[in-house]
C-alpha positions as CSV (number, residue, x, y, z in Angstrom):
1,X,-19.6,3.5,-28.5
2,X,-17.8,2.8,-25.2
3,X,-16.7,6.5,-25.0
4,X,-20.3,7.6,-25.4
5,X,-21.4,5.3,-22.6
6,X,-18.7,6.6,-20.3
7,X,-19.8,10.2,-21.1
8,X,-23.4,9.4,-20.4
9,X,-22.4,7.8,-17.1
10,X,-20.4,10.8,-16.1
11,X,-23.3,13.1,-16.9
12,X,-25.5,11.0,-14.6
13,X,-23.0,11.1,-11.8
14,X,-22.9,14.9,-11.9
15,X,-26.6,15.1,-11.0
16,X,-27.3,17.1,-7.9
17,X,-28.3,14.1,-5.9
18,X,-25.3,11.8,-6.7
19,X,-22.1,12.3,-4.8
20,X,-18.8,10.4,-5.2
21,X,-16.3,10.3,-2.3
22,X,-12.8,9.0,-2.9
23,X,-11.1,6.5,-0.6
24,X,-7.6,6.4,0.7
25,X,-6.0,3.0,1.1
26,X,-4.1,2.7,4.4
27,X,-2.1,0.0,6.2
28,X,-4.5,-1.5,8.8
29,X,-3.4,-1.8,12.4
30,X,-3.7,-5.6,11.9
31,X,-1.2,-5.6,9.0
32,X,1.1,-3.2,10.8
33,X,1.2,-5.5,13.9
34,X,1.7,-8.6,11.9
35,X,4.6,-7.0,10.1
36,X,6.1,-5.8,13.4
37,X,5.5,-9.1,15.2
38,X,3.0,-7.7,17.7
39,X,-0.2,-9.2,16.5
40,X,-0.2,-12.3,18.7
41,X,0.2,-10.2,21.9
42,X,-2.7,-8.0,20.8
43,X,-4.9,-11.1,20.2
44,X,-4.2,-12.3,23.7
45,X,-5.5,-9.0,25.1
46,X,-8.6,-9.3,23.0
47,X,-9.2,-12.9,24.1
48,X,-8.8,-12.1,27.8
49,X,-11.2,-9.2,27.4
50,X,-13.7,-11.4,25.6
51,X,-13.4,-14.1,28.3
52,X,-13.9,-11.7,31.1
53,X,-17.0,-10.3,29.5
54,X,-18.4,-13.8,29.3
55,X,-17.5,-14.5,32.9
56,X,-19.3,-11.3,33.9
57,X,-22.5,-12.5,32.1
58,X,-22.1,-10.4,29.0
59,X,-23.5,-12.1,25.9
60,X,-20.8,-12.3,23.2
61,X,-21.5,-9.8,20.4
62,X,-20.0,-9.6,16.9
63,X,-18.7,-6.1,17.4
64,X,-16.1,-4.8,14.9
65,X,-12.8,-4.0,16.5
66,X,-11.7,-1.8,13.6
67,X,-8.2,-3.2,13.8
68,X,-8.2,-4.3,10.2
69,X,-9.6,-1.2,8.5
70,X,-7.9,-0.5,5.1
71,X,-9.9,2.3,3.6
72,X,-10.8,5.8,4.9
73,X,-12.6,8.8,3.5
74,X,-13.1,12.5,4.5
75,X,-16.1,14.1,6.0
76,X,-16.6,17.5,7.6
77,X,-18.7,18.5,10.6
78,X,-19.9,22.0,11.6
79,X,-19.9,25.5,10.2
80,X,-17.2,26.4,9.3
81,X,-16.1,22.9,8.4
82,X,-13.9,20.8,10.6
83,X,-12.3,17.9,8.6
84,X,-12.1,14.3,9.8
85,X,-10.7,11.0,8.3
86,X,-13.2,8.3,9.0
87,X,-13.9,4.7,8.4
88,X,-16.9,4.3,6.1
89,X,-18.4,1.3,7.8
90,X,-21.3,-0.8,6.6
91,X,-21.0,-2.9,9.7
92,X,-22.2,-0.2,12.1
93,X,-24.6,2.6,12.3
94,X,-23.2,5.4,14.4
95,X,-21.0,8.4,13.5
96,X,-18.5,9.5,16.1
97,X,-15.3,11.6,16.1
98,X,-13.0,12.7,19.0
99,X,-14.3,15.7,21.0
100,X,-12.0,18.7,21.8
101,X,-11.9,17.5,25.4
102,X,-10.7,14.0,24.5
103,X,-7.5,13.1,26.4
104,X,-7.8,16.0,28.8
105,X,-9.5,14.1,31.7
106,X,-8.2,11.3,34.0
107,X,-6.9,8.3,32.0
108,X,-8.6,5.0,32.3
109,X,-5.4,3.3,33.4
110,X,-5.3,5.5,36.5
111,X,-8.2,3.7,37.9
112,X,-7.4,1.6,41.0
113,X,-9.0,-1.4,39.2
114,X,-6.3,-1.1,36.5
115,X,-3.4,-0.4,38.8
116,X,-3.8,-3.7,40.7
117,X,-2.0,-6.1,38.3
118,X,-3.6,-9.2,39.9
119,X,-7.1,-8.0,39.2
120,X,-6.4,-5.8,36.1
121,X,-7.5,-8.4,33.5
122,X,-10.7,-9.1,35.4
123,X,-11.8,-5.6,36.3
124,X,-10.1,-3.0,34.2
125,X,-12.2,-1.4,31.4
126,X,-9.3,-1.0,29.0
127,X,-7.3,-4.3,28.7
128,X,-4.3,-2.6,27.2
129,X,-3.7,-1.1,30.7
130,X,-2.8,-4.6,31.8
131,X,0.0,-5.5,29.3
132,X,3.0,-3.8,30.9
133,X,3.3,-1.6,27.8
134,X,3.4,2.2,28.2
135,X,0.3,3.5,29.9
136,X,-1.5,6.8,30.1
137,X,-1.2,7.1,26.3
138,X,-3.4,9.9,25.0
139,X,-5.4,8.0,22.3
140,X,-6.7,11.2,20.9
141,X,-3.3,13.0,20.7
142,X,-2.8,12.8,16.9
143,X,-6.4,12.9,15.9
144,X,-8.6,15.7,14.6
145,X,-11.0,16.8,17.3
146,X,-14.4,18.5,17.0
147,X,-14.7,21.8,18.8
148,X,-18.4,22.6,19.2
149,X,-17.6,26.2,20.2
150,X,-16.3,26.8,16.7
151,X,-19.5,25.7,15.0
152,X,-22.4,28.1,14.5
153,X,-24.7,25.3,13.5
154,X,-24.1,23.0,16.5
155,X,-26.7,22.1,19.1
156,X,-26.5,19.9,22.1
157,X,-28.3,16.6,22.4
158,X,-27.7,15.9,26.1
159,X,-27.4,12.1,26.0
160,X,-24.3,10.1,26.8
161,X,-23.1,7.1,24.6
162,X,-20.6,4.3,24.8
163,X,-19.6,1.6,22.3
164,X,-17.7,-1.5,23.6
165,X,-14.9,-2.9,21.4
166,X,-12.7,-6.0,21.8
167,X,-10.0,-4.3,24.0
168,X,-11.8,-1.3,25.3
169,X,-14.5,1.3,24.6
170,X,-15.2,4.7,23.0
171,X,-17.6,7.0,24.9
172,X,-18.7,10.5,25.3
173,X,-21.8,12.6,24.6
174,X,-24.1,13.3,21.6
175,X,-24.4,16.5,19.6
176,X,-26.2,17.6,16.5
177,X,-24.7,19.5,13.5
178,X,-24.3,19.6,9.7
179,X,-22.3,16.7,8.3
180,X,-20.8,16.8,4.8
181,X,-19.6,13.7,3.0
182,X,-16.4,14.6,1.2
183,X,-13.6,17.2,1.5
184,X,-14.1,21.0,1.4
185,X,-14.0,22.3,-2.2
186,X,-15.5,19.1,-3.7
187,X,-19.1,18.2,-4.6
188,X,-20.2,17.2,-1.0
189,X,-23.3,15.6,0.2
190,X,-24.5,18.2,2.8
191,X,-26.7,16.8,5.6
192,X,-28.0,19.2,8.2
193,X,-29.2,18.0,11.6
194,X,-27.2,14.9,12.1
195,X,-26.8,13.4,15.6
196,X,-23.3,12.2,16.2
197,X,-21.0,11.1,19.0
198,X,-18.3,13.3,20.5
199,X,-15.8,11.0,22.0
200,X,-14.3,12.3,25.3
201,X,-12.5,9.0,25.9
202,X,-11.0,6.3,23.6
203,X,-9.4,3.0,24.4
204,X,-5.6,2.9,24.0
205,X,-5.8,0.7,20.9
206,X,-7.3,3.7,19.0
207,X,-4.0,5.6,19.5
208,X,-2.3,3.6,16.6
209,X,-5.3,3.8,14.3
210,X,-4.7,6.0,11.3
211,X,-8.3,7.5,11.4
212,X,-10.2,9.9,13.5
213,X,-13.6,8.3,13.8
214,X,-16.2,6.0,12.3
215,X,-19.1,6.7,10.0
216,X,-21.7,3.9,10.2
217,X,-23.7,3.1,7.1
218,X,-25.9,0.3,8.4
219,X,-29.5,0.6,9.5
220,X,-31.0,2.6,12.4
221,X,-32.1,-0.6,14.2
222,X,-28.4,-1.4,14.8
223,X,-27.5,2.1,16.1
224,X,-26.4,2.7,19.7
225,X,-29.0,4.9,21.4
226,X,-31.3,4.5,18.3
227,X,-29.9,7.5,16.5
228,X,-30.7,8.0,12.8
229,X,-27.6,7.2,10.8
230,X,-26.3,10.2,8.6
231,X,-27.1,8.6,5.3
232,X,-30.7,7.8,6.4
233,X,-31.0,11.4,7.4
234,X,-30.0,12.3,3.8
235,X,-32.6,10.0,2.4
236,X,-35.3,11.3,4.7
237,X,-34.5,14.9,3.7
238,X,-34.5,13.9,-0.1
239,X,-30.9,14.9,-0.6
240,X,-30.0,12.0,-2.9
241,X,-31.4,10.8,-6.2
242,X,-31.9,7.2,-5.0
243,X,-31.9,5.8,-1.4
244,X,-28.8,3.8,-2.1
245,X,-25.0,3.9,-2.3
246,X,-22.3,2.0,-4.2
247,X,-18.9,0.8,-2.9
248,X,-16.1,0.3,-5.4
249,X,-12.7,-0.9,-3.9
250,X,-9.6,-0.8,-6.0
251,X,-7.2,-3.8,-6.1
252,X,-3.9,-2.3,-4.9
253,X,-1.9,-5.2,-3.4
254,X,0.8,-4.1,-1.0
255,X,0.3,-0.4,-1.6
256,X,-0.7,2.1,1.0
257,X,-1.6,5.8,0.9
258,X,-2.9,5.4,-2.6
259,X,-6.3,5.8,-4.3
260,X,-8.5,3.1,-2.8
261,X,-11.7,3.4,-4.6
262,X,-15.0,5.3,-4.4
263,X,-18.3,5.5,-2.5
264,X,-21.1,6.8,-4.7
265,X,-24.0,8.1,-2.6
266,X,-27.4,8.4,-4.3
267,X,-26.7,6.3,-7.4
268,X,-24.9,3.3,-8.9
269,X,-21.3,3.7,-10.0
270,X,-21.5,3.1,-13.7
271,X,-17.9,3.9,-14.4
272,X,-16.2,1.4,-12.1
273,X,-18.9,-1.3,-12.0
274,X,-20.3,-3.4,-14.8
275,X,-23.9,-2.7,-15.9
276,X,-25.3,-6.1,-14.9
277,X,-26.5,-5.8,-11.2
278,X,-28.0,-8.8,-9.4
279,X,-30.0,-7.8,-6.3
280,X,-30.7,-10.0,-3.3
281,X,-33.3,-9.1,-0.6
282,X,-32.1,-8.5,2.9
283,X,-33.0,-11.1,5.5
284,X,-32.4,-8.6,8.2
285,X,-32.3,-4.8,7.9
286,X,-29.8,-4.3,10.7
287,X,-26.5,-5.2,9.2
288,X,-26.5,-5.6,5.4
289,X,-27.5,-9.2,5.9
290,X,-28.8,-11.7,3.4
291,X,-28.9,-15.4,2.6
292,X,-26.1,-17.4,0.8
293,X,-26.7,-21.0,-0.2
294,X,-23.5,-22.4,-1.6
295,X,-19.7,-22.3,-1.5
296,X,-17.1,-24.1,-3.7
297,X,-13.3,-23.9,-3.4
298,X,-11.2,-26.4,-5.4
299,X,-12.6,-29.8,-4.6
300,X,-14.4,-28.6,-1.5
301,X,-18.1,-27.8,-1.8
302,X,-20.9,-27.2,0.7
303,X,-24.5,-26.0,0.7
304,X,-26.6,-24.4,3.5
305,X,-28.8,-21.5,4.3
306,X,-26.2,-19.2,5.8
307,X,-26.8,-15.7,7.1
308,X,-24.2,-13.4,5.6
309,X,-23.3,-9.8,6.0
310,X,-21.4,-7.4,3.6
311,X,-19.0,-5.4,5.7
312,X,-16.6,-2.7,4.2
313,X,-14.9,-2.5,7.6
314,X,-13.5,-6.0,7.5
315,X,-10.3,-6.6,5.5
316,X,-10.6,-10.4,5.5
317,X,-13.7,-12.7,5.2
318,X,-15.3,-14.4,8.1
319,X,-16.1,-18.1,7.4
320,X,-17.9,-20.7,9.5
321,X,-15.5,-23.1,11.2
322,X,-16.6,-26.3,9.3
323,X,-16.5,-24.5,5.9
324,X,-13.2,-22.8,6.7
325,X,-11.6,-26.2,7.5
326,X,-12.5,-27.5,4.0
327,X,-11.4,-24.3,2.2
328,X,-7.9,-24.0,3.8
329,X,-7.3,-27.8,3.6
330,X,-7.9,-27.7,-0.2
331,X,-5.6,-24.6,-0.5
332,X,-2.9,-26.3,1.5
333,X,-2.9,-23.5,4.1
334,X,-1.6,-24.0,7.6
335,X,-3.0,-22.5,10.8
336,X,-0.7,-20.4,13.0
337,X,-2.1,-20.5,16.5
338,X,-0.2,-17.5,17.8
339,X,-1.6,-15.1,15.2
340,X,-4.8,-17.0,14.4
341,X,-3.9,-16.7,10.7
342,X,-3.8,-19.2,7.8
343,X,-0.5,-19.1,5.9
344,X,-0.2,-20.5,2.4
345,X,2.3,-20.9,-0.4
346,X,2.6,-17.5,-2.1
347,X,2.3,-19.2,-5.5
348,X,-1.0,-20.9,-4.4
349,X,-3.9,-20.1,-6.7
350,X,-7.1,-20.8,-4.7
351,X,-10.5,-19.5,-5.8
352,X,-13.8,-19.3,-4.0
353,X,-17.2,-19.5,-5.6
354,X,-20.2,-18.3,-3.6
355,X,-23.9,-18.8,-4.5
356,X,-26.2,-16.0,-3.7
357,X,-29.7,-16.2,-5.0
358,X,-29.4,-17.9,-8.4
359,X,-26.0,-16.3,-9.2
360,X,-22.5,-17.6,-8.6
361,X,-19.7,-15.2,-7.7
362,X,-16.1,-16.1,-8.0
363,X,-13.4,-14.6,-5.8
364,X,-10.0,-14.9,-7.5
365,X,-6.7,-15.8,-5.9
366,X,-5.4,-12.2,-6.0
367,X,-8.0,-11.3,-3.4
368,X,-7.6,-14.5,-1.3
369,X,-3.8,-14.6,-1.0
370,X,-2.0,-11.7,0.6
371,X,1.7,-11.0,1.5
372,X,2.1,-10.7,5.2
373,X,5.1,-8.4,5.0
374,X,7.6,-11.0,6.4
375,X,8.2,-13.1,3.3
376,X,5.1,-15.2,3.8
377,X,1.6,-15.1,2.5
378,X,-1.7,-15.6,4.2
379,X,-5.3,-16.4,3.2
380,X,-7.7,-13.6,3.7
381,X,-10.1,-15.7,5.8
382,X,-10.7,-16.1,9.5
383,X,-12.8,-18.3,11.7
384,X,-16.4,-17.1,12.6
385,X,-17.2,-18.8,15.9
386,X,-20.9,-19.9,16.0
387,X,-22.9,-18.6,18.9
388,X,-26.1,-19.9,17.6
389,X,-27.4,-16.5,16.4
390,X,-26.4,-13.7,14.1
391,X,-24.6,-13.9,10.8
392,X,-22.2,-16.9,10.2
393,X,-20.3,-15.2,7.3
394,X,-18.7,-11.8,6.8
395,X,-18.0,-10.9,3.2
396,X,-15.4,-8.2,3.6
397,X,-13.0,-6.4,1.3
398,X,-11.8,-9.5,-0.7
399,X,-15.4,-9.9,-2.0
400,X,-16.0,-6.2,-2.4
401,X,-12.9,-5.8,-4.5
402,X,-14.2,-8.4,-6.9
403,X,-17.8,-7.1,-6.9
404,X,-19.1,-3.6,-6.4
405,X,-21.7,-3.7,-3.6
406,X,-24.8,-1.6,-4.0
407,X,-26.5,-0.9,-0.7
408,X,-30.2,-0.1,-1.3
409,X,-31.7,1.2,1.9
410,X,-35.0,2.1,0.2
411,X,-35.9,-1.4,-1.0
412,X,-33.9,-3.2,1.7
413,X,-31.8,-5.2,-0.7
414,X,-28.1,-5.5,-1.7
415,X,-26.8,-5.7,-5.3
416,X,-23.6,-7.0,-6.8
417,X,-21.9,-6.0,-10.0
418,X,-18.5,-7.1,-11.3
419,X,-16.0,-4.3,-10.5
420,X,-13.9,-2.8,-13.3
421,X,-10.3,-2.7,-12.2
422,X,-8.9,0.0,-14.6
């Protein structure tokens, strides 16, 4: 009977409007820096940049820095196809890749505002110019770059764009072309007429990132310049069976450059996810944001009306300060101020139970305790500072490895199904 169900599921997934894109598990910049002892220095740069933006009257925003990305997938842009490795990110809404001109213009560190060390931290756009580390690094050097002159389907948009991250920015201009989810030679989701960013300049921290660009999968209301996200374009053009996609992440502790899971566009992944799906309406169709009412970890328990987002681009889980204190105390974890990480006994066996709607979801210890690469182990949680607005939790990869997340754009809801770790 199980074999028959699998065969039926496979038949469904071969329908014209359902497309599966495999993921590659990578070592995030965060884990690499922790392993090499550079994470605390990097954090100082981020904190200085955040402080200076506040001093300049910029409201703090929960912008993903993409320093803890662990999964990437392939897309192509243009005709003939140009291949890019991108982060498939439910926490943002824009698609951008490096432009062929990226790295050829004047470097940000050459600015007089960055050369004056006394004022660098206050005035320089890219905080990594102020660290004393090698400057004038070409952040695009080892990345695939889009050449508009090589594409017969490309058209110009004319607008400029910029996205500010924790230690610098990405900016350039917008273009329009055919985008394909998946690698050449596979069953791709082909989406004509997608507006995307062509980055002519990237902050230095992108130089070490093992990906070319970012594919945002959140809602248009979150998009910089109000562009229509690629998957929304696919929905509007009726290119998928259902206006939703499923994310399945494999549990591969300590492994990199291995199969990391699947994104299924246009349907529910019935091979890697159990059949029982519990849906929760979104409280805000910007991020994939919804309400959570309870948390339990060991002897610690709390209830509230928390705003929560599901974010594939976050390798840990963001937790409100008061709740985090109770969770780590019960687990016996100790805070390391230099790295802003919580270290715990590698034999610890904490669990976390989350209440969403009327359903309780348990995250097991295998997704809460992670080797740090230096003989220690850390809890996969971090403090979410409360600014009085926006989401107070981020359910990142530890939760998504336990439960497939089904992102339903059509009905503005999110579903959860227990993942099947084959």
